[in-house]
N, C-alpha and C positions, 0 to 999 in steps of 0.2 A: 433767717438765722443771722446773728450778729457776726459770727466768725466768718471771715473771708480769707482763705489761703491765697496769698498773692501769687505764689509760684508752685505748681505741682511738680514740675520737672524742668530740668535744664536741657535744652537741645544743643548738643555740641558734637561736632565731628570727631571721631577718634583721632588721637595724635600718636604717631609711632616714632619711637627713637630706638633704632635697631629692632629687637624683638619685643621691647617693652611698650605697653600701651597705658597712657594716663586715662583713668576712668573719670567720667564726669561726676561731680559731686552735687547733691541737691542744693538748691539755693537756700540761703539762710532766711528764715521767717523773721522779717523786720517789724511786723505789726504785733503790738501788745493790746489785748482787750482788757480794759479795766472796767469792772462793774462797781459802781459806787453810789453813795447816797446823794440826793438832790441838794442837801444843805451845803455840802462841800463845793458843789458847782455854783449854786446860787450866790455864794459870797464872793466868787471870783478867784478864790485861792487856787482851785484846781487848774484853771487856765494858766496862772502864773507859774505853777510848779511844772506843769507839762511843757510849757515853753522853755523853761530852764533845762529840763531833761533832754529836750530835742536838740539842744545845742551840742550835745555829744555826737549827734549824727548817726548813731548806731541803730536806734529803734524809733518807731513811731507809735505813740499811745493813742488808741481810740477809746474814748470814755463813753460808757453807757450809764447815764445818771438816772437812777430809779430809787425806790425805797430799799432799805437794807434787806427786807424779805425777798424782794424781787431780784436783788443783786445776788443773794445766795442761791436763789433758784437757778440763775444763769450758771452759777458755779456747779450746781448739782447736775447740770446737763452738759457740762464741758464747754459751754459757750463763752466762758470768760477765762482769763489766765490768772488774774489777781483781783482780789476784792478789797475795798476800802469801806468799812461798814461800822455801824454803831448800835448793835443789838446783842449784848453780851451772852444772853442765854442761848440764842439761836446760833451765835458764833461757836460756842463751845460744843453744841450738838453737831454742827456742821463738820467740825474737826473730828469729833468722836466717831462719827459715822464714816469717816475715811474720805470725805470729799475734799478736805483741805489740810494744810499743814503750816507750821511756822506762824501760828496766830500770834501777832505782836501788837499789844496795845501801846500806842505811841503818842497820842495827843488827846486833848479834851477841851470842851467848853462847858456850858451849862444850859439847861432848859429854863424858860421863864413862862409864867402864865400872863398872857396879854388880854386886855379887855378895853372897853370904851371908857373914856375919861369920867363920865358920870358914875360908873361902877355900880350898876343896879343891884348886883349881888353882894356888894360891900365886902369885897375880898382884900382890898388894899391894906397892907400891914399884916396880913395873915402869915404866920411863920411857917406853917406846914402846907405843902401843896395839896395834900389830901384834904385838909380842912377847907382850902379854897374851893376845891372841886365840890365838896359837900354843900357849901354855901351857894355855888352856882346852880346845883340841882334843886336845892330847896327854894331858891328864888324864881325858878322857872325861866332862867336866863338862857339865851341862845348860845350854843357851843358849836364850833366848827372843828371837825376831826379830820385828820389825814385820811383815815379809813382805807389805808393801802398796805397794811402789814409792814410798814417801815419801822425803823428803830424808834422814831418819834411816836408813831401810833402805838407800838408795844408799850412804851413808857406811859402814854396816856391811859391805856387800859389798866396798867398796874396801879395808877393813881386812883382811878374809879374804884378798883377793887379795895384799895386801902381806905378810901372814903366810905365804903360800905353802901354806896348808893349808885343809881344810874339815872342819867337825865331822861326826862320825858321824850319819847320818840319824836314828837313834833318839834322839840327844841334842840334836836341833835342832827346836825348836817354832816354826813359822810361824803367828803369831797372827792376822795380817790385821786388826789393830785399831790404835787410836790409841795415843799414847805413854803416857797415864795407865793405860790398860787393860793394856798390855804390862808396865809396871813392876809393876802389881798381880799379874799372872800369875807373873812372875819371883819376886816376894816370896813368893807362896803356895807355889811349887814349890822355893824356895831355889836358884834358878838365876841365871846371869849374864845381863846384857843391856846394850845400849848405850842411853843416854838423854841428853837434853839436861839440863844442870844445872838450868835453871829449873823444869822439870817435877819433877825430883827434889826440889828444895827445897820446892816447893809441897805435896809429898806426904810429906815426910820424917817427920813425926810419926806417920804410920800405917804406916811401913815398918820392917822389920828389916834390909833390904839396906843395904850400905855402899858408899861410893865407894872403889874399890880401885885404879883407874888414872885419872890425870888429868894435865893440864898439857902433854901432847904437842901440838905445833903442828898436827899432822894433825887434831886434834879441834876446831879452831876451827869455829864454826857461824854462818855469815853469812846474814842474811835480806834479801830484795829485794822491791821493789814492781815490778809490770809492769802497764801499761795494755793491755787487750785492744784490738787494732787495729780501729778503726771503719771503716776502708776495706775490710777483709775481712769485717766483720760490721756492716753499717749499723744493725742493731737494738740494738746495745749502747748503754748510757747513758754516752756519752763525757763529757758535761758533768759528770754526777754523779761519775763515776769520777775525773775530774781534780780535782774539789773535794775528794774524800776523800784522794786522792794528795797534794795540797798540804797538807792538814791534817796528815797523818801525818808530813810532813817539816818541819812548822813548829816554831818555838821553843817554842810552847805545849805541843805534844805531847812534845817532847824533855824539857821540864820535868816533865810528868806521868810519863813513862816513867822518868826519872832517879830519881824518888822511889819508884816502885812496887817494893815488896818490902823497902825499907830498914828500915822500922820492924819488920817481922815477921822478916826473915831477916838483917838487918845488912848487906845489900848489895842493889843493884838486880838484878832478875832478868834484865834485858836492858841492854846498853850501846849507846847511840846513837852511830853513827860515820858520820854523813851527810857526805859530802865537799862538798856544796853544788852538785853538778852531775850530772845523770843521764848515763848512758853514751850514751844516744841523742842527747844534745845535744853530745857531743864530736865 
């Protein structure tokens, strides 16, 4: 299990002052378990923000970077305190079923369709991602999928549905790995894949893959925070989760994230778009 309670009890001798006795109080749980998506970690932004949060000295964040589906599963078993995910339909279901609260969409980037420079499926310039997917299937081109129930995987499946086709089984690789690993596999095999732009930019210098389809509104990629419901899981670190939640939505964090990637890539890797009010508060 990911959750580790650092102190179960405080051993202290009773202290008497006259007839009054000071009772020992349980130690504060300083560890926050964050379940999040691999794209946030692969870009390096997560490490930067956690380091900034740790300067406060009150809590320590332990991040578990998996796909959004797996992150929410950790929330459903009470093994995480806070989620940072990007799978809107699942997020809404997670909250509706009582596992989480205060779902707040606060930043975004976008997905892009990557492929080899020769572009055997001829998708370059295609305005609609579903159209690009249809061409990839029709050309019998190789496609690498996350295959891990992550937010990216769910988006990919939606695009195949919108295209009205499915790739041939022998041309479809389900990697079951994170975003950076999938991009690496696609690069090695000269295949197509769906990726978030931020991960692509962070790996671009090592890749021969190119962005061949982008800009479709369907490719918008929004990220949300969700607090795991302490009423359902009394053992979660509700106070710590809320502190990290508030930190991620603060002006200080917006400033840090707004600069992240600009010097190296000429643009921030993520755009903060926090409306100032969580959905749960509406």
